[in-house]
N, C-alpha and C positions, 0 to 999 in steps of 0.2 A: 751666563757667566757664573763662575764660582770665585768670588773675589775678583782678582785681575786675570783669572785663567778662563779662556774661552772653552766651553764644552761642546761647541758646534754651532752650526747655523741652519736655518730652515726658511723656506719661501712661503709667503702668504698665499693662500688659495683665493678663489673668487669670493669666498665669504669672509675674507679678512682673518683667517685662522692659520697659524703656523704650528706644525707639530714636529717635535724633535725628541728622539730617544737617545740620550747621551750615554756614553760608556763610562760607568763609574766603578771605582775600585771597591770590591766587597769589603765591608768593615770600616771604610773611611767615613769621615764626617764632611758634609758639604753645606754651604750657605749659598743657595742658587737664586739668581735674579734672571728674569727674562728682559732682555734689552732690545729696544728698537732704535736703530740709528737715525731714523728720520729720512725724509725725501723733500722734494721741492714743494710739496703741499702740506706735509705734516712734520711737526717737530719730533725730536727724539723723546723716548720715554723709557722708564725703568719700572718694573713691577715691584711689588713687595717681595721681601726675601723669604724663601722657603728653606727650612732647615731639614736636611736629610741626615739622620743619625745612624751611623753604621754600628754594627756589633762585632767586636773582636772575635775572630773565629779560628785562628790557627797559627802555625809556624812552619818554617822550612828547615830541612836538615841538609847540611852540606859537608861532604868529606873531601879533604884536601891533603895530598893528591887523591884523585878518584881511582887511579890505577897504580899498583905497585908490583915490583918483581922481587920475590923473596927467595933467596937460595935455600936449598934443602937444609933442614935442621936450624934455620935462622928465623929471625922475626923482623917485623917492620912496624914503624909507628906513624900514624896519620892523625890529622886534626879533625875533630867532629865539631861543627858549629851549628847552633840553633839560633834562628832569627825570628823575632816576633812579627806577625802580620797584623797591622791595624790595632796596635795596643793590646794584643793577646798576652796573657800572663798565666803561668802555672808552673808547678814543679814537674819536670819532665824526666821520666825514667828511661834509660837507654838500654838497648839489647841488640844482639846480632841474630840474624836469621839465615837459614840455608848454609850453615857451617859444614864444610866437608869433613870427613873422618880425620881425626888426629890433629885438627886445627883448633886453636883456642882463641877467644876474642876477649880482650881485657881492657876495661875502661879505667882511667885514673880516677874518674868520678862517674858513678853509674846513675846519679840523679843530679840534675841541674835546675836551679831556680831561674826561670826565664822571666826577666822584667818586661813590663809593657813597652813595646817599641824598641826593645834592646836586643843585644846579641850576646850569647855566652858560648864557651867552647871548652873542650876537654881533649885529652889524648887517648887514642885507641891503639893498642898494640895487638897485632895479628901474629901469632906464633905458630910455626909449623912443627914444633917439637914438644918440649916440656913446658908445662904451665909456669908462667912467670909469677913471682911472689909480689905481694903488696898491692894487688888489684883484684877486682871482682872478675870472675872468669865464666864464660860460657864455652863449653867445649864438647866435642863429639869424638870419643875414642872408640876404637874397635876392640873391646875387651875380649871378644870371642877369639880373635887372632892370637892373643896372648895365651889363652887357655889351650888352644890347639898346639901352639909352639911348645908349651910346657910339657904336654903329653908326648909330643914327638921327641923331646929331649930326654925324658925319663925312660922311654921305652927301651933303648939300647942297654941302659943300666939294669933294667928289670930282667932282660933276657940273659945278660951276663951273670947276674946274681943267681938266677934259676939254674943255669948250667953249672956254676960253681957249687951250689948247694947239693945238686944231684951227684956231682963227682965226689964230694966230701961227706958222704953219709956216715959219719962217725960222731960219737958223743961230743968230742971237742970241736966239731964243725959248727955246733950250735953257737958257741962263743964267737966264732968267726962271722957267722951269719948275723948275729946281733950287732957286732961292731960295724959290719957293712951297712946294715939298715940305719944305724944311728948316724954314720958318716954321710950317707946319701941324704937323709932327712935334713941334717944340719946344712949341707951344701945347698940344697934346694931352697930352704928358708932364708939363708943369708944372702945369697947372690942371685939366684935364678928368678925369684918372684919379682924383685925390683927391676931387674934389667929387661924382663920380657913385657912389662906393662907399657913401656914407651913405644909408641907406634908413630912413625912419621908419615906425613902426607905425601902421596905419590906426586911426581911432577905433573903439571897440567894447568889449565886455565879455570879459575873458579870465580863465582860471583857471590859476594857476601853482602847482605842487606843490613843496613843500620836503621833501626827503628826507634821512635820515641813515643812514649805514651804518657799523657797528662794524668796527674793525680785526681783532678776533678773534672777533666774534659777528655774528649777523645779526638 
């Protein structure tokens, strides 16, 4: 027995010995007594109490809801809860793993102080487009795609400029060429660079893992 809770029963063998291996929760504390209920020849008996002291060892991470459907270019917010097991306590840092390209993971609080035996929670926003502001972000963007797209966009203008420069091989054509160069550079710097960085996640099914790491424990 542990207090008023039965941990199991065992039968005496021919030597008068009963052996029981109870199922105990890791990290919990128990005050265990061996109790004999008695029979027609023997009275009941209770042993001295044995204390089993557990050591707090961890926590659980729960995401609610565990599955979300996010339209393209949109975001969705879920709740991440940490629950202490057997009085475990620590400061837990949160992060996302296995993020697909162009998807960002943003916690309202990236570090939570988990009290012994308690539960704490925060909000997690999963964004399939631009990074949200006001939160810490883990993201995976395909910057190479943006560079390729930029090169593809400039190429037609380069060809057109080369043809025009060849056709107008006169002294005043230099002024026209310089004006075209400045116009093209200003256009690329003002609008092209910002618009091509944004890369959206292609439709599909993805698994994102939420992990927690203790400051003083693992």
